[in-house]
PDB file of N, CA, C and O in Angstrom, chain B, residues numbered from 101:
ATOM      1  N   MET B 101     110.538 156.849 119.167  1.00  0.00           N
ATOM      2  CA  MET B 101     112.220 156.856 118.899  1.00  0.00           C
ATOM      3  C   MET B 101     112.980 157.437 119.162  1.00  0.00           C
ATOM      4  O   MET B 101     113.087 158.644 118.950  1.00  0.00           O
ATOM      5  N   CYS B 102     114.210 156.272 120.052  1.00  0.00           N
ATOM      6  CA  CYS B 102     114.684 157.334 120.918  1.00  0.00           C
ATOM      7  C   CYS B 102     116.267 157.008 120.503  1.00  0.00           C
ATOM      8  O   CYS B 102     116.648 155.838 120.543  1.00  0.00           O
ATOM      9  N   LEU B 103     117.459 158.398 119.980  1.00  0.00           N
ATOM     10  CA  LEU B 103     118.148 157.798 119.491  1.00  0.00           C
ATOM     11  C   LEU B 103     119.229 158.135 120.672  1.00  0.00           C
ATOM     12  O   LEU B 103     118.960 158.846 121.640  1.00  0.00           O
ATOM     13  N   SER B 104     120.511 157.504 120.435  1.00  0.00           N
ATOM     14  CA  SER B 104     121.859 157.608 121.166  1.00  0.00           C
ATOM     15  C   SER B 104     123.110 158.371 119.989  1.00  0.00           C
ATOM     16  O   SER B 104     124.073 157.881 119.399  1.00  0.00           O
ATOM     17  N   ILE B 105     122.663 159.443 120.017  1.00  0.00           N
ATOM     18  CA  ILE B 105     123.700 160.329 118.547  1.00  0.00           C
ATOM     19  C   ILE B 105     124.457 160.998 119.616  1.00  0.00           C
ATOM     20  O   ILE B 105     124.183 161.526 120.694  1.00  0.00           O
ATOM     21  N   PRO B 106     126.123 160.651 118.511  1.00  0.00           N
ATOM     22  CA  PRO B 106     127.579 160.658 120.081  1.00  0.00           C
ATOM     23  C   PRO B 106     127.057 161.849 119.428  1.00  0.00           C
ATOM     24  O   PRO B 106     126.472 162.124 118.380  1.00  0.00           O
ATOM     25  N   SER B 107     127.763 162.804 121.075  1.00  0.00           N
ATOM     26  CA  SER B 107     128.082 164.520 121.264  1.00  0.00           C
ATOM     27  C   SER B 107     129.593 163.974 121.460  1.00  0.00           C
ATOM     28  O   SER B 107     130.269 162.965 121.659  1.00  0.00           O
ATOM     29  N   LYS B 108     129.646 165.913 121.183  1.00  0.00           N
ATOM     30  CA  LYS B 108     130.899 165.941 121.586  1.00  0.00           C
ATOM     31  C   LYS B 108     130.418 167.548 122.466  1.00  0.00           C
ATOM     32  O   LYS B 108     129.553 168.415 122.346  1.00  0.00           O
ATOM     33  N   VAL B 109     131.880 167.169 123.584  1.00  0.00           N
ATOM     34  CA  VAL B 109     131.624 167.993 124.575  1.00  0.00           C
ATOM     35  C   VAL B 109     132.386 169.326 124.618  1.00  0.00           C
ATOM     36  O   VAL B 109     133.609 169.263 124.493  1.00  0.00           O
ATOM     37  N   VAL B 110     131.734 170.672 124.800  1.00  0.00           N
ATOM     38  CA  VAL B 110     132.820 171.835 124.013  1.00  0.00           C
ATOM     39  C   VAL B 110     132.746 172.156 125.153  1.00  0.00           C
ATOM     40  O   VAL B 110     133.881 172.529 125.450  1.00  0.00           O
ATOM     41  N   LYS B 111     131.956 172.270 126.201  1.00  0.00           N
ATOM     42  CA  LYS B 111     132.395 173.627 127.557  1.00  0.00           C
ATOM     43  C   LYS B 111     131.342 172.146 128.661  1.00  0.00           C
ATOM     44  O   LYS B 111     130.381 171.401 128.465  1.00  0.00           O
ATOM     45  N   ILE B 112     132.546 172.513 130.031  1.00  0.00           N
ATOM     46  CA  ILE B 112     132.307 171.953 131.025  1.00  0.00           C
ATOM     47  C   ILE B 112     131.823 173.444 132.329  1.00  0.00           C
ATOM     48  O   ILE B 112     132.462 174.495 132.321  1.00  0.00           O
ATOM     49  N   ASP B 113     130.891 173.251 133.102  1.00  0.00           N
ATOM     50  CA  ASP B 113     130.253 174.308 133.925  1.00  0.00           C
ATOM     51  C   ASP B 113     130.624 172.934 134.997  1.00  0.00           C
ATOM     52  O   ASP B 113     129.759 172.111 135.296  1.00  0.00           O
ATOM     53  N   LYS B 114     131.916 172.866 135.451  1.00  0.00           N
ATOM     54  CA  LYS B 114     131.724 172.234 136.844  1.00  0.00           C
ATOM     55  C   LYS B 114     131.468 172.659 138.379  1.00  0.00           C
ATOM     56  O   LYS B 114     131.770 172.039 139.398  1.00  0.00           O
ATOM     57  N   GLU B 115     130.663 174.208 138.201  1.00  0.00           N
ATOM     58  CA  GLU B 115     130.061 174.561 139.108  1.00  0.00           C
ATOM     59  C   GLU B 115     128.772 174.107 139.153  1.00  0.00           C
ATOM     60  O   GLU B 115     128.437 173.844 140.308  1.00  0.00           O
ATOM     61  N   ARG B 116     127.780 173.884 138.199  1.00  0.00           N
ATOM     62  CA  ARG B 116     126.770 173.762 138.132  1.00  0.00           C
ATOM     63  C   ARG B 116     126.603 171.935 137.245  1.00  0.00           C
ATOM     64  O   ARG B 116     125.596 171.694 136.579  1.00  0.00           O
ATOM     65  N   ASN B 117     127.768 170.836 137.418  1.00  0.00           N
ATOM     66  CA  ASN B 117     127.772 169.880 136.907  1.00  0.00           C
ATOM     67  C   ASN B 117     127.755 169.399 135.773  1.00  0.00           C
ATOM     68  O   ASN B 117     128.113 168.222 135.812  1.00  0.00           O
ATOM     69  N   VAL B 118     127.481 169.786 134.653  1.00  0.00           N
ATOM     70  CA  VAL B 118     127.261 169.566 133.372  1.00  0.00           C
ATOM     71  C   VAL B 118     128.157 169.848 133.104  1.00  0.00           C
ATOM     72  O   VAL B 118     129.187 170.118 133.723  1.00  0.00           O
ATOM     73  N   ALA B 119     127.790 169.816 131.769  1.00  0.00           N
ATOM     74  CA  ALA B 119     128.565 170.092 130.150  1.00  0.00           C
ATOM     75  C   ALA B 119     128.007 170.494 129.153  1.00  0.00           C
ATOM     76  O   ALA B 119     126.847 170.084 129.199  1.00  0.00           O
ATOM     77  N   VAL B 120     128.229 171.236 128.018  1.00  0.00           N
ATOM     78  CA  VAL B 120     127.967 171.781 126.870  1.00  0.00           C
ATOM     79  C   VAL B 120     127.944 171.069 125.733  1.00  0.00           C
ATOM     80  O   VAL B 120     128.659 171.690 124.946  1.00  0.00           O
ATOM     81  N   VAL B 121     127.440 169.935 125.116  1.00  0.00           N
ATOM     82  CA  VAL B 121     127.526 169.445 123.752  1.00  0.00           C
ATOM     83  C   VAL B 121     127.253 169.444 123.017  1.00  0.00           C
ATOM     84  O   VAL B 121     126.265 170.150 122.812  1.00  0.00           O
ATOM     85  N   ASP B 122     127.761 168.756 122.007  1.00  0.00           N
ATOM     86  CA  ASP B 122     127.500 169.329 120.209  1.00  0.00           C
ATOM     87  C   ASP B 122     127.243 168.562 119.893  1.00  0.00           C
ATOM     88  O   ASP B 122     128.236 167.914 119.561  1.00  0.00           O
ATOM     89  N   THR B 123     125.943 167.816 119.640  1.00  0.00           N
ATOM     90  CA  THR B 123     125.315 167.198 118.947  1.00  0.00           C
ATOM     91  C   THR B 123     124.779 167.375 117.024  1.00  0.00           C
ATOM     92  O   THR B 123     123.738 167.767 116.497  1.00  0.00           O
ATOM     93  N   MET B 124     125.762 166.992 116.611  1.00  0.00           N
ATOM     94  CA  MET B 124     125.060 167.135 115.342  1.00  0.00           C
ATOM     95  C   MET B 124     124.799 168.736 114.617  1.00  0.00           C
ATOM     96  O   MET B 124     124.188 168.944 113.568  1.00  0.00           O
ATOM     97  N   GLY B 125     125.520 169.875 115.601  1.00  0.00           N
ATOM     98  CA  GLY B 125     125.492 171.004 114.842  1.00  0.00           C
ATOM     99  C   GLY B 125     124.749 171.668 116.257  1.00  0.00           C
ATOM    100  O   GLY B 125     125.017 172.828 116.570  1.00  0.00           O
ATOM    101  N   ILE B 126     123.561 170.639 117.288  1.00  0.00           N
ATOM    102  CA  ILE B 126     122.880 171.281 117.705  1.00  0.00           C
ATOM    103  C   ILE B 126     123.941 171.701 119.450  1.00  0.00           C
ATOM    104  O   ILE B 126     124.860 171.015 119.898  1.00  0.00           O
ATOM    105  N   THR B 127     123.604 172.472 119.811  1.00  0.00           N
ATOM    106  CA  THR B 127     124.161 172.183 121.133  1.00  0.00           C
ATOM    107  C   THR B 127     122.700 172.660 122.867  1.00  0.00           C
ATOM    108  O   THR B 127     121.900 173.531 123.206  1.00  0.00           O
ATOM    109  N   ARG B 128     123.248 171.377 123.322  1.00  0.00           N
ATOM    110  CA  ARG B 128     122.006 171.251 124.678  1.00  0.00           C
ATOM    111  C   ARG B 128     123.141 171.006 125.880  1.00  0.00           C
ATOM    112  O   ARG B 128     124.293 170.926 125.454  1.00  0.00           O
ATOM    113  N   GLU B 129     122.992 170.892 127.153  1.00  0.00           N
ATOM    114  CA  GLU B 129     123.091 171.110 128.529  1.00  0.00           C
ATOM    115  C   GLU B 129     122.969 169.510 128.397  1.00  0.00           C
ATOM    116  O   GLU B 129     122.395 169.114 127.382  1.00  0.00           O
ATOM    117  N   ALA B 130     123.466 168.499 129.348  1.00  0.00           N
ATOM    118  CA  ALA B 130     123.616 167.565 129.638  1.00  0.00           C
ATOM    119  C   ALA B 130     124.206 167.599 131.079  1.00  0.00           C
ATOM    120  O   ALA B 130     125.130 168.389 131.272  1.00  0.00           O
ATOM    121  N   GLY B 131     123.631 166.580 132.439  1.00  0.00           N
ATOM    122  CA  GLY B 131     124.225 165.963 133.508  1.00  0.00           C
ATOM    123  C   GLY B 131     125.587 165.640 133.647  1.00  0.00           C
ATOM    124  O   GLY B 131     126.225 165.148 132.717  1.00  0.00           O
ATOM    125  N   LEU B 132     126.229 165.962 135.103  1.00  0.00           N
ATOM    126  CA  LEU B 132     127.245 165.192 134.489  1.00  0.00           C
ATOM    127  C   LEU B 132     127.472 164.117 135.828  1.00  0.00           C
ATOM    128  O   LEU B 132     128.561 163.566 135.993  1.00  0.00           O
ATOM    129  N   GLU B 133     126.465 163.924 136.634  1.00  0.00           N
ATOM    130  CA  GLU B 133     126.512 163.247 138.044  1.00  0.00           C
ATOM    131  C   GLU B 133     126.068 162.156 137.851  1.00  0.00           C
ATOM    132  O   GLU B 133     125.209 161.950 138.708  1.00  0.00           O
ATOM    133  N   LEU B 134     126.199 161.112 137.026  1.00  0.00           N
ATOM    134  CA  LEU B 134     126.330 159.607 136.891  1.00  0.00           C
ATOM    135  C   LEU B 134     128.132 159.352 136.055  1.00  0.00           C
ATOM    136  O   LEU B 134     128.475 158.347 135.433  1.00  0.00           O
ATOM    137  N   MET B 135     129.138 160.822 136.368  1.00  0.00           N
ATOM    138  CA  MET B 135     130.159 159.959 135.090  1.00  0.00           C
ATOM    139  C   MET B 135     131.124 160.696 136.735  1.00  0.00           C
ATOM    140  O   MET B 135     130.754 161.597 137.488  1.00  0.00           O
ATOM    141  N   GLU B 136     132.261 159.939 136.774  1.00  0.00           N
ATOM    142  CA  GLU B 136     132.879 159.817 137.728  1.00  0.00           C
ATOM    143  C   GLU B 136     133.582 160.643 137.706  1.00  0.00           C
ATOM    144  O   GLU B 136     134.191 160.550 136.640  1.00  0.00           O
ATOM    145  N   GLU B 137     134.313 162.432 138.889  1.00  0.00           N
ATOM    146  CA  GLU B 137     134.202 163.632 138.684  1.00  0.00           C
ATOM    147  C   GLU B 137     135.822 163.668 137.740  1.00  0.00           C
ATOM    148  O   GLU B 137     136.742 163.024 138.245  1.00  0.00           O
ATOM    149  N   ASP B 138     136.069 164.344 136.546  1.00  0.00           N
ATOM    150  CA  ASP B 138     136.774 164.895 136.189  1.00  0.00           C
ATOM    151  C   ASP B 138     137.044 163.850 135.076  1.00  0.00           C
ATOM    152  O   ASP B 138     138.049 163.767 134.370  1.00  0.00           O
ATOM    153  N   ASP B 139     135.530 162.785 135.068  1.00  0.00           N
ATOM    154  CA  ASP B 139     136.344 161.681 133.997  1.00  0.00           C
ATOM    155  C   ASP B 139     135.769 161.912 132.225  1.00  0.00           C
ATOM    156  O   ASP B 139     135.677 161.016 131.386  1.00  0.00           O
ATOM    157  N   VAL B 140     135.466 163.315 132.044  1.00  0.00           N
ATOM    158  CA  VAL B 140     134.373 163.557 131.197  1.00  0.00           C
ATOM    159  C   VAL B 140     135.103 165.248 131.247  1.00  0.00           C
ATOM    160  O   VAL B 140     135.023 166.010 132.210  1.00  0.00           O
ATOM    161  N   GLN B 141     136.058 165.634 129.446  1.00  0.00           N
ATOM    162  CA  GLN B 141     136.886 166.932 129.859  1.00  0.00           C
ATOM    163  C   GLN B 141     136.070 166.905 127.752  1.00  0.00           C
ATOM    164  O   GLN B 141     135.334 166.149 127.118  1.00  0.00           O
ATOM    165  N   ILE B 142     136.973 168.481 127.408  1.00  0.00           N
ATOM    166  CA  ILE B 142     136.050 168.714 126.255  1.00  0.00           C
ATOM    167  C   ILE B 142     136.978 168.322 125.001  1.00  0.00           C
ATOM    168  O   ILE B 142     138.138 168.157 124.623  1.00  0.00           O
ATOM    169  N   GLY B 143     135.809 168.297 124.683  1.00  0.00           N
ATOM    170  CA  GLY B 143     136.851 167.039 123.208  1.00  0.00           C
ATOM    171  C   GLY B 143     136.330 165.708 122.927  1.00  0.00           C
ATOM    172  O   GLY B 143     136.485 164.901 122.010  1.00  0.00           O
ATOM    173  N   ASP B 144     135.480 165.744 124.311  1.00  0.00           N
ATOM    174  CA  ASP B 144     135.347 163.527 124.600  1.00  0.00           C
ATOM    175  C   ASP B 144     134.131 163.327 123.385  1.00  0.00           C
ATOM    176  O   ASP B 144     133.491 164.375 123.475  1.00  0.00           O
ATOM    177  N   TYR B 145     133.616 162.645 122.492  1.00  0.00           N
ATOM    178  CA  TYR B 145     133.055 162.562 122.314  1.00  0.00           C
ATOM    179  C   TYR B 145     131.803 160.978 123.746  1.00  0.00           C
ATOM    180  O   TYR B 145     132.297 159.882 124.009  1.00  0.00           O
ATOM    181  N   VAL B 146     130.687 161.317 124.181  1.00  0.00           N
ATOM    182  CA  VAL B 146     129.612 160.773 125.132  1.00  0.00           C
ATOM    183  C   VAL B 146     127.903 160.080 124.368  1.00  0.00           C
ATOM    184  O   VAL B 146     127.395 160.124 123.247  1.00  0.00           O
ATOM    185  N   LEU B 147     127.713 159.804 124.996  1.00  0.00           N
ATOM    186  CA  LEU B 147     126.511 159.058 124.259  1.00  0.00           C
ATOM    187  C   LEU B 147     124.904 159.885 125.771  1.00  0.00           C
ATOM    188  O   LEU B 147     125.107 159.871 126.985  1.00  0.00           O
ATOM    189  N   LEU B 148     124.025 160.256 125.338  1.00  0.00           N
ATOM    190  CA  LEU B 148     123.301 160.540 126.584  1.00  0.00           C
ATOM    191  C   LEU B 148     122.148 159.793 126.299  1.00  0.00           C
ATOM    192  O   LEU B 148     121.751 159.128 125.342  1.00  0.00           O
ATOM    193  N   HIS B 149     121.402 160.334 128.270  1.00  0.00           N
ATOM    194  CA  HIS B 149     120.808 159.473 127.935  1.00  0.00           C
ATOM    195  C   HIS B 149     119.473 160.227 128.977  1.00  0.00           C
ATOM    196  O   HIS B 149     119.887 160.214 130.136  1.00  0.00           O
ATOM    197  N   ILE B 150     118.296 160.746 128.920  1.00  0.00           N
ATOM    198  CA  ILE B 150     117.585 161.279 129.040  1.00  0.00           C
ATOM    199  C   ILE B 150     117.803 162.885 130.137  1.00  0.00           C
ATOM    200  O   ILE B 150     117.051 163.382 130.976  1.00  0.00           O
ATOM    201  N   GLY B 151     119.329 163.355 129.564  1.00  0.00           N
ATOM    202  CA  GLY B 151     119.691 164.178 130.053  1.00  0.00           C
ATOM    203  C   GLY B 151     120.558 164.340 130.266  1.00  0.00           C
ATOM    204  O   GLY B 151     121.142 165.422 130.319  1.00  0.00           O
ATOM    205  N   PHE B 152     120.989 163.165 130.489  1.00  0.00           N
ATOM    206  CA  PHE B 152     122.898 162.688 131.600  1.00  0.00           C
ATOM    207  C   PHE B 152     123.317 162.356 130.546  1.00  0.00           C
ATOM    208  O   PHE B 152     122.694 162.086 129.519  1.00  0.00           O
ATOM    209  N   ILE B 153     125.367 162.360 130.925  1.00  0.00           N
ATOM    210  CA  ILE B 153     126.013 161.863 129.588  1.00  0.00           C
ATOM    211  C   ILE B 153     126.449 160.326 130.989  1.00  0.00           C
ATOM    212  O   ILE B 153     126.785 160.406 132.170  1.00  0.00           O
ATOM    213  N   MET B 154     126.239 159.226 130.160  1.00  0.00           N
ATOM    214  CA  MET B 154     125.813 157.842 130.588  1.00  0.00           C
ATOM    215  C   MET B 154     127.200 157.255 130.184  1.00  0.00           C
ATOM    216  O   MET B 154     127.739 156.462 130.956  1.00  0.00           O
ATOM    217  N   ASN B 155     127.957 157.690 128.721  1.00  0.00           N
ATOM    218  CA  ASN B 155     129.186 156.849 128.877  1.00  0.00           C
ATOM    219  C   ASN B 155     129.741 157.750 127.988  1.00  0.00           C
ATOM    220  O   ASN B 155     129.072 158.643 127.468  1.00  0.00           O
ATOM    221  N   LYS B 156     131.440 157.501 127.687  1.00  0.00           N
ATOM    222  CA  LYS B 156     131.984 158.072 126.391  1.00  0.00           C
ATOM    223  C   LYS B 156     132.382 157.304 125.871  1.00  0.00           C
ATOM    224  O   LYS B 156     132.848 156.304 126.418  1.00  0.00           O
ATOM    225  N   ILE B 157     132.344 157.494 124.585  1.00  0.00           N
ATOM    226  CA  ILE B 157     132.743 156.874 123.375  1.00  0.00           C
ATOM    227  C   ILE B 157     133.722 156.915 122.441  1.00  0.00           C
ATOM    228  O   ILE B 157     133.648 157.964 121.800  1.00  0.00           O
ATOM    229  N   ASP B 158     134.905 155.975 121.981  1.00  0.00           N
ATOM    230  CA  ASP B 158     135.489 156.194 121.449  1.00  0.00           C
ATOM    231  C   ASP B 158     135.630 156.922 120.644  1.00  0.00           C
ATOM    232  O   ASP B 158     134.522 157.071 120.129  1.00  0.00           O
ATOM    233  N   GLU B 159     136.452 157.619 120.083  1.00  0.00           N
ATOM    234  CA  GLU B 159     136.385 159.010 118.916  1.00  0.00           C
ATOM    235  C   GLU B 159     135.737 158.485 117.549  1.00  0.00           C
ATOM    236  O   GLU B 159     134.823 158.876 116.823  1.00  0.00           O
ATOM    237  N   GLU B 160     136.738 157.298 117.542  1.00  0.00           N
ATOM    238  CA  GLU B 160     137.288 156.581 116.199  1.00  0.00           C
ATOM    239  C   GLU B 160     135.291 156.400 115.757  1.00  0.00           C
ATOM    240  O   GLU B 160     134.733 156.919 114.791  1.00  0.00           O
ATOM    241  N   ASP B 161     134.724 155.626 116.700  1.00  0.00           N
ATOM    242  CA  ASP B 161     133.687 154.691 116.584  1.00  0.00           C
ATOM    243  C   ASP B 161     132.587 156.124 116.875  1.00  0.00           C
ATOM    244  O   ASP B 161     131.557 156.107 116.200  1.00  0.00           O
ATOM    245  N   ALA B 162     132.782 157.370 117.871  1.00  0.00           N
ATOM    246  CA  ALA B 162     131.600 157.966 117.747  1.00  0.00           C
ATOM    247  C   ALA B 162     131.787 158.497 115.619  1.00  0.00           C
ATOM    248  O   ALA B 162     131.029 158.173 114.705  1.00  0.00           O
ATOM    249  N   LEU B 163     132.861 159.215 115.567  1.00  0.00           N
ATOM    250  CA  LEU B 163     133.135 160.075 113.847  1.00  0.00           C
ATOM    251  C   LEU B 163     132.571 158.477 113.431  1.00  0.00           C
ATOM    252  O   LEU B 163     131.350 158.557 113.296  1.00  0.00           O
ATOM    253  N   GLU B 164     132.860 157.626 113.283  1.00  0.00           N
ATOM    254  CA  GLU B 164     132.243 156.147 112.083  1.00  0.00           C
ATOM    255  C   GLU B 164     130.640 156.412 112.120  1.00  0.00           C
ATOM    256  O   GLU B 164     130.048 156.712 111.084  1.00  0.00           O
ATOM    257  N   SER B 165     129.823 156.261 113.634  1.00  0.00           N
ATOM    258  CA  SER B 165     128.532 156.342 113.864  1.00  0.00           C
ATOM    259  C   SER B 165     127.940 157.840 113.197  1.00  0.00           C
ATOM    260  O   SER B 165     126.874 157.773 112.585  1.00  0.00           O
ATOM    261  N   LEU B 166     128.505 158.940 113.295  1.00  0.00           N
ATOM    262  CA  LEU B 166     128.155 160.211 113.216  1.00  0.00           C
ATOM    263  C   LEU B 166     127.791 159.973 111.521  1.00  0.00           C
ATOM    264  O   LEU B 166     126.640 160.001 111.087  1.00  0.00           O
ATOM    265  N   ARG B 167     129.263 159.689 110.502  1.00  0.00           N
ATOM    266  CA  ARG B 167     128.710 159.620 109.315  1.00  0.00           C
ATOM    267  C   ARG B 167     127.775 158.919 108.847  1.00  0.00           C
ATOM    268  O   ARG B 167     127.232 159.184 107.775  1.00  0.00           O
ATOM    269  N   VAL B 168     127.293 157.399 109.981  1.00  0.00           N
ATOM    270  CA  VAL B 168     126.069 156.905 108.921  1.00  0.00           C
ATOM    271  C   VAL B 168     125.129 157.881 109.348  1.00  0.00           C
ATOM    272  O   VAL B 168     124.525 158.603 108.556  1.00  0.00           O
ATOM    273  N   TYR B 169     124.974 157.924 110.740  1.00  0.00           N
ATOM    274  CA  TYR B 169     123.474 159.195 110.795  1.00  0.00           C
ATOM    275  C   TYR B 169     123.955 159.732 109.733  1.00  0.00           C
ATOM    276  O   TYR B 169     123.865 158.904 108.827  1.00  0.00           O
ATOM    277  N   ASN B 170     124.413 160.676 109.379  1.00  0.00           N
ATOM    278  CA  ASN B 170     125.300 161.961 108.623  1.00  0.00           C
ATOM    279  C   ASN B 170     124.171 161.985 107.338  1.00  0.00           C
ATOM    280  O   ASN B 170     123.354 162.796 106.901  1.00  0.00           O
ATOM    281  N   GLU B 171     124.759 160.179 106.898  1.00  0.00           N
ATOM    282  CA  GLU B 171     123.790 159.915 105.452  1.00  0.00           C
ATOM    283  C   GLU B 171     122.696 159.758 105.542  1.00  0.00           C
ATOM    284  O   GLU B 171     121.940 160.052 104.615  1.00  0.00           O
ATOM    285  N   ILE B 172     122.252 159.223 106.739  1.00  0.00           N
ATOM    286  CA  ILE B 172     120.542 159.067 107.337  1.00  0.00           C
ATOM    287  C   ILE B 172     119.951 160.821 107.272  1.00  0.00           C
ATOM    288  O   ILE B 172     118.724 160.906 107.218  1.00  0.00           O
ATOM    289  N   LEU B 173     120.606 161.962 107.273  1.00  0.00           N
ATOM    290  CA  LEU B 173     119.888 162.959 107.644  1.00  0.00           C
ATOM    291  C   LEU B 173     120.028 163.612 106.433  1.00  0.00           C
ATOM    292  O   LEU B 173     119.109 164.362 106.103  1.00  0.00           O
ATOM    293  N   GLU B 174     121.013 163.483 105.675  1.00  0.00           N
ATOM    294  CA  GLU B 174     121.237 164.286 104.041  1.00  0.00           C
ATOM    295  C   GLU B 174     119.755 163.938 103.408  1.00  0.00           C
ATOM    296  O   GLU B 174     119.284 165.026 103.076  1.00  0.00           O
ATOM    297  N   LYS B 175     119.013 163.105 103.163  1.00  0.00           N
ATOM    298  CA  LYS B 175     117.779 162.539 103.149  1.00  0.00           C
ATOM    299  C   LYS B 175     116.801 162.674 103.597  1.00  0.00           C
ATOM    300  O   LYS B 175     115.720 162.229 103.211  1.00  0.00           O
ATOM    301  N   LEU B 176     117.220 163.792 105.152  1.00  0.00           N
ATOM    302  CA  LEU B 176     115.418 164.942 106.041  1.00  0.00           C
ATOM    303  C   LEU B 176     115.895 165.956 104.941  1.00  0.00           C
ATOM    304  O   LEU B 176     116.780 165.970 104.085  1.00  0.00           O
ATOM    305  N   ASP B 177     114.760 166.915 105.422  1.00  0.00           N
ATOM    306  CA  ASP B 177     115.155 168.813 105.341  1.00  0.00           C
ATOM    307  C   ASP B 177     115.379 168.785 106.851  1.00  0.00           C
ATOM    308  O   ASP B 177     115.585 167.810 107.574  1.00  0.00           O
ATOM    309  N   GLU B 178     115.280 170.223 107.195  1.00  0.00           N
ATOM    310  CA  GLU B 178     116.120 170.999 107.952  1.00  0.00           C
ATOM    311  C   GLU B 178     114.983 170.859 109.355  1.00  0.00           C
ATOM    312  O   GLU B 178     115.480 170.570 110.443  1.00  0.00           O
ATOM    313  N   GLU B 179     113.900 171.017 109.282  1.00  0.00           N
ATOM    314  CA  GLU B 179     113.405 170.523 110.221  1.00  0.00           C
ATOM    315  C   GLU B 179     112.684 169.914 111.005  1.00  0.00           C
ATOM    316  O   GLU B 179     112.153 170.163 112.088  1.00  0.00           O
ATOM    317  N   GLU B 180     112.775 168.220 109.618  1.00  0.00           N
ATOM    318  CA  GLU B 180     112.589 167.073 110.422  1.00  0.00           C
ATOM    319  C   GLU B 180     114.341 166.682 110.899  1.00  0.00           C
ATOM    320  O   GLU B 180     114.252 166.096 111.978  1.00  0.00           O
ATOM    321  N   ARG B 181     115.652 166.781 110.540  1.00  0.00           N
ATOM    322  CA  ARG B 181     116.736 167.365 110.781  1.00  0.00           C
ATOM    323  C   ARG B 181     116.752 167.856 112.382  1.00  0.00           C
ATOM    324  O   ARG B 181     117.552 167.466 113.231  1.00  0.00           O
ATOM    325  N   ARG B 182     116.213 168.328 112.476  1.00  0.00           N
ATOM    326  CA  ARG B 182     116.671 169.005 114.028  1.00  0.00           C
ATOM    327  C   ARG B 182     115.203 168.292 115.123  1.00  0.00           C
ATOM    328  O   ARG B 182     115.140 168.551 116.325  1.00  0.00           O
ATOM    329  N   SER B 183     114.285 167.515 114.491  1.00  0.00           N
ATOM    330  CA  SER B 183     113.153 167.517 115.288  1.00  0.00           C
ATOM    331  C   SER B 183     113.680 165.679 115.631  1.00  0.00           C
ATOM    332  O   SER B 183     113.329 164.857 116.477  1.00  0.00           O
ATOM    333  N   LEU B 184     114.662 165.654 114.485  1.00  0.00           N
ATOM    334  CA  LEU B 184     115.197 164.222 114.620  1.00  0.00           C
ATOM    335  C   LEU B 184     116.305 163.960 115.882  1.00  0.00           C
ATOM    336  O   LEU B 184     116.676 162.963 116.502  1.00  0.00           O
ATOM    337  N   VAL B 185     116.631 165.419 115.918  1.00  0.00           N
ATOM    338  CA  VAL B 185     118.346 165.048 116.702  1.00  0.00           C
ATOM    339  C   VAL B 185     117.258 165.514 118.051  1.00  0.00           C
ATOM    340  O   VAL B 185     117.309 164.508 118.759  1.00  0.00           O
ATOM    341  N   GLU B 186     116.339 166.490 118.735  1.00  0.00           N
ATOM    342  CA  GLU B 186     115.853 167.362 119.557  1.00  0.00           C
ATOM    343  C   GLU B 186     114.932 165.878 120.282  1.00  0.00           C
ATOM    344  O   GLU B 186     114.447 165.937 121.412  1.00  0.00           O
ATOM    345  N   GLU B 187     114.823 164.557 119.348  1.00  0.00           N
ATOM    346  CA  GLU B 187     113.778 164.199 120.206  1.00  0.00           C
ATOM    347  C   GLU B 187     113.955 163.179 122.040  1.00  0.00           C
ATOM    348  O   GLU B 187     113.209 162.744 122.918  1.00  0.00           O
ATOM    349  N   ASP B 188     116.087 163.290 121.592  1.00  0.00           N
ATOM    350  CA  ASP B 188     115.725 162.626 122.993  1.00  0.00           C
ATOM    351  C   ASP B 188     115.734 163.364 124.020  1.00  0.00           C
ATOM    352  O   ASP B 188     115.983 163.265 125.221  1.00  0.00           O
ATOM    353  N   ASP B 189     115.301 164.377 123.044  1.00  0.00           N
ATOM    354  CA  ASP B 189     114.926 165.172 125.170  1.00  0.00           C
ATOM    355  C   ASP B 189     113.521 164.976 125.420  1.00  0.00           C
ATOM    356  O   ASP B 189     113.052 165.459 126.451  1.00  0.00           O
ATOM    357  N   ASN B 190     112.834 164.382 124.684  1.00  0.00           N
ATOM    358  CA  ASN B 190     111.452 164.724 124.860  1.00  0.00           C
ATOM    359  C   ASN B 190     111.299 163.196 124.350  1.00  0.00           C
ATOM    360  O   ASN B 190     110.622 162.870 123.375  1.00  0.00           O
ATOM    361  N   CYS B 191     111.952 162.417 125.075  1.00  0.00           N
ATOM    362  CA  CYS B 191     111.744 160.258 124.415  1.00  0.00           C
ATOM    363  C   CYS B 191     110.729 160.238 125.611  1.00  0.00           C
ATOM    364  O   CYS B 191     110.580 160.529 126.797  1.00  0.00           O
ATOM    365  N   PRO B 192     110.351 159.897 124.911  1.00  0.00           N
ATOM    366  CA  PRO B 192     108.595 158.199 126.244  1.00  0.00           C
ATOM    367  C   PRO B 192     108.552 157.771 127.078  1.00  0.00           C
ATOM    368  O   PRO B 192     107.922 157.654 128.129  1.00  0.00           O
ATOM    369  N   ASN B 193     109.938 157.268 126.150  1.00  0.00           N
ATOM    370  CA  ASN B 193     110.451 156.261 127.362  1.00  0.00           C
ATOM    371  C   ASN B 193     111.613 155.923 128.495  1.00  0.00           C
ATOM    372  O   ASN B 193     112.086 154.870 128.922  1.00  0.00           O
ATOM    373  N   ARG B 194     111.954 158.018 128.913  1.00  0.00           N
ATOM    374  CA  ARG B 194     112.629 158.221 129.663  1.00  0.00           C
ATOM    375  C   ARG B 194     111.899 157.955 131.099  1.00  0.00           C
ATOM    376  O   ARG B 194     110.722 157.600 131.163  1.00  0.00           O
ATOM    377  N   GLY B 195     112.857 158.199 132.430  1.00  0.00           N
ATOM    378  CA  GLY B 195     112.250 156.726 133.170  1.00  0.00           C
ATOM    379  C   GLY B 195     112.012 155.615 133.087  1.00  0.00           C
ATOM    380  O   GLY B 195     111.361 155.154 134.025  1.00  0.00           O
ATOM    381  N   ALA B 196     112.303 154.914 132.258  1.00  0.00           N
ATOM    382  CA  ALA B 196     111.043 153.309 131.506  1.00  0.00           C
ATOM    383  C   ALA B 196     112.383 152.901 132.628  1.00  0.00           C
ATOM    384  O   ALA B 196     112.576 151.731 132.960  1.00  0.00           O
TER     385      ALA B 196
END
């Protein structure tokens, strides 16, 4: 199952055209190639797919989604939670 969990942009490397995003406490890099130049800023909430930022999401909607995810994750232990968040990086549906 692939999840698209809202992630907050915490850093942008314009030279490499990547952003560092925080997805529920886990940081990872995401490509900016699919976004307009300078459309993504530090502090924005974004959705990722196959390692690329696909679009920005309204902060209010992002926070509501994260609240629901947190309710679900409270029922999982740490390893299950990390696995769920990182599963997106290895989603078998990538490139489908």
